[in-house]
DOKOLTOR-901644 format. One record per residue: residue in three letters; residue number from 1; x, y, z of N, C-alpha, C in turn. Coordinates in nm, 2 decimals, decimal comma. Example, Ala and Ser with C-alpha at 12.3 -4.5 7.8 and 13.67 -1.06 7.14 Angstrom:
<recs>
 residu num     nX     nY     nZ    caX    caY    caZ     cX     cY     cZ
    ALA   1   1,32  -0,57   0,78   1,23  -0,45   0,78   1,32  -0,33   0,78
    SER   2   1,28  -0,22   0,71   1,37  -0,11   0,71   1,29   0,00   0,79
</recs>
This chain:
<recs>
 residu num     nX     nY     nZ    caX    caY    caZ     cX     cY     cZ
    UNK   1  11,83   9,81   9,09  11,70   9,80   9,02  11,70   9,90   8,90
    UNK   2  11,66   9,85   8,79  11,66   9,93   8,67  11,56  10,04   8,68
    UNK   3  11,59  10,16   8,65  11,50  10,27   8,64  11,47  10,35   8,77
    UNK   4  11,50  10,30   8,88  11,48  10,37   9,01  11,57  10,32   9,12
    UNK   5  11,61  10,41   9,20  11,70  10,38   9,31  11,62  10,32   9,43
    UNK   6  11,68  10,24   9,51  11,61  10,18   9,62  11,55  10,28   9,72
    UNK   7  11,62  10,39   9,75  11,57  10,49   9,84  11,45  10,56   9,78
    UNK   8  11,45  10,58   9,65  11,34  10,65   9,58  11,22  10,55   9,59
    UNK   9  11,24  10,42   9,56  11,13  10,32   9,57  11,07  10,32   9,70
    UNK  10  11,15  10,32   9,81  11,10  10,31   9,95  11,02  10,43   9,98
    UNK  11  11,06  10,55   9,93  10,98  10,67   9,96  10,84  10,66   9,89
    UNK  12  10,84  10,61   9,77  10,71  10,60   9,70  10,62  10,50   9,77
    UNK  13  10,68  10,39   9,81  10,60  10,28   9,89  10,55  10,34  10,02
    UNK  14  10,63  10,42  10,09  10,59  10,48  10,22  10,47  10,57  10,20
    UNK  15  10,48  10,65  10,09  10,37  10,75  10,07  10,23  10,67  10,04
    UNK  16  10,24  10,56   9,98  10,12  10,49   9,95  10,08  10,40  10,06
    UNK  17  10,17  10,34  10,14  10,15  10,25  10,25  10,23  10,29  10,37
    UNK  18  10,19  10,40  10,44  10,27  10,46  10,55  10,30  10,36  10,66
    UNK  19  10,22  10,26  10,68  10,24  10,17  10,79  10,35  10,06  10,77
    UNK  20  10,40  10,05  10,65  10,50   9,95  10,62  10,63   9,98  10,68
    UNK  21  10,69   9,89  10,75  10,83   9,90  10,80  10,93   9,86  10,68
    UNK  22  11,04   9,93  10,68  11,14   9,90  10,57  11,28   9,90  10,62
    UNK  23  11,36   9,82  10,56  11,50   9,81  10,58  11,57   9,82  10,45
    UNK  24  11,67   9,91  10,43  11,74   9,93  10,31  11,87   9,86  10,32
    UNK  25  11,90   9,77  10,22  12,03   9,71  10,21  12,10   9,76  10,09
    UNK  26  12,21   9,82  10,10  12,27   9,89   9,98  12,42   9,88   9,98
    UNK  27  12,47   9,90   9,86  12,62   9,91   9,85  12,66  10,05   9,79
    UNK  28  12,56  10,13   9,77  12,58  10,26   9,71  12,52  10,38   9,77
    UNK  29  12,48  10,38   9,90  12,42  10,49   9,96  12,52  10,58  10,02
    UNK  30  12,50  10,71  10,00  12,58  10,81  10,07  12,50  10,86  10,19
    UNK  31  12,56  10,94  10,27  12,49  10,99  10,40  12,36  11,07  10,37
    UNK  32  12,36  11,15  10,26  12,24  11,22  10,23  12,12  11,13  10,20
    UNK  33  12,15  11,03  10,12  12,05  10,93  10,08  12,00  10,85  10,20
    UNK  34  12,09  10,82  10,29  12,06  10,75  10,41  11,96  10,83  10,50
    UNK  35  12,00  10,95  10,52  11,91  11,04  10,60  11,78  11,07  10,53
    UNK  36  11,78  11,08  10,40  11,66  11,11  10,33  11,56  10,99  10,34
    UNK  37  11,61  10,87  10,32  11,52  10,75  10,33  11,47  10,72  10,47
    UNK  38  11,55  10,76  10,57  11,50  10,74  10,71  11,39  10,84  10,73
    UNK  39  11,41  10,97  10,68  11,31  11,07  10,71  11,19  11,06  10,62
    UNK  40  11,21  11,04  10,49  11,09  11,04  10,40  11,02  10,91  10,38
    UNK  41  11,09  10,80  10,42  11,03  10,67  10,40  11,01  10,59  10,53
    UNK  42  11,05  10,66  10,64  11,04  10,59  10,77  11,12  10,46  10,78
    UNK  43  11,22  10,45  10,70  11,31  10,33  10,70  11,37  10,31  10,84
    UNK  44  11,36  10,19  10,89  11,41  10,16  11,03  11,56  10,17  11,03
    UNK  45  11,63  10,11  10,93  11,77  10,11  10,93  11,82  10,09  10,79
    UNK  46  11,95  10,13  10,76  12,01  10,11  10,64  12,14  10,03  10,66
    UNK  47  12,15   9,91  10,60  12,26   9,82  10,61  12,35   9,83  10,49
    UNK  48  12,48   9,84  10,51  12,57   9,84  10,39  12,61   9,70  10,36
    UNK  49  12,63   9,68  10,23  12,68   9,55  10,18  12,83   9,54  10,20
    UNK  50  12,89   9,43  10,24  12,82   9,31  10,28  12,76   9,34  10,42
    UNK  51  12,64   9,30  10,45  12,58   9,32  10,58  12,61   9,21  10,67
    UNK  52  12,59   9,24  10,80  12,61   9,15  10,91  12,48   9,07  10,93
    UNK  53  12,48   8,94  10,91  12,36   8,86  10,93  12,28   8,89  11,06
    UNK  54  12,36   8,91  11,17  12,29   8,93  11,30  12,22   9,06  11,30
    UNK  55  12,28   9,17  11,24  12,22   9,30  11,23  12,09   9,29  11,15
    UNK  56  12,10   9,22  11,04  11,98   9,20  10,95  11,87   9,13  11,03
    UNK  57  11,90   9,02  11,09  11,81   8,94  11,17  11,74   9,03  11,28
    UNK  58  11,82   9,11  11,35  11,77   9,19  11,45  11,67   9,30  11,40
    UNK  59  11,71   9,36  11,28  11,63   9,46  11,22  11,50   9,40  11,17
    UNK  60  11,50   9,28  11,11  11,37   9,22  11,07  11,29   9,18  11,19
    UNK  61  11,35   9,13  11,30  11,27   9,10  11,42  11,20   9,23  11,47
    UNK  62  11,28   9,34  11,48  11,22   9,47  11,53  11,10   9,51  11,44
    UNK  63  11,12   9,51  11,31  11,01   9,55  11,22  10,89   9,46  11,23
    UNK  64  10,91   9,33  11,24  10,80   9,24  11,26  10,73   9,25  11,39
    UNK  65  10,80   9,29  11,49  10,74   9,31  11,63  10,64   9,43  11,63
    UNK  66  10,65   9,51  11,53  10,56   9,63  11,53  10,42   9,59  11,49
    UNK  67  10,40   9,47  11,45  10,26   9,43  11,40  10,21   9,33  11,50
</recs>
């Protein structure tokens, strides 16, 4: 995403809409960024590219079941 990193975007969204569930799919996250987005954005999980379709499906199901 031009101009902002995905983890930074999710943190901003979480501050404005704290009830939103999020999943981060990335090819460039280091451990610090992963821990930060989980802590500061309430991100359910971080999947690395290429992601496993079953893991993504399970994560989406979990996030949707919260509503």
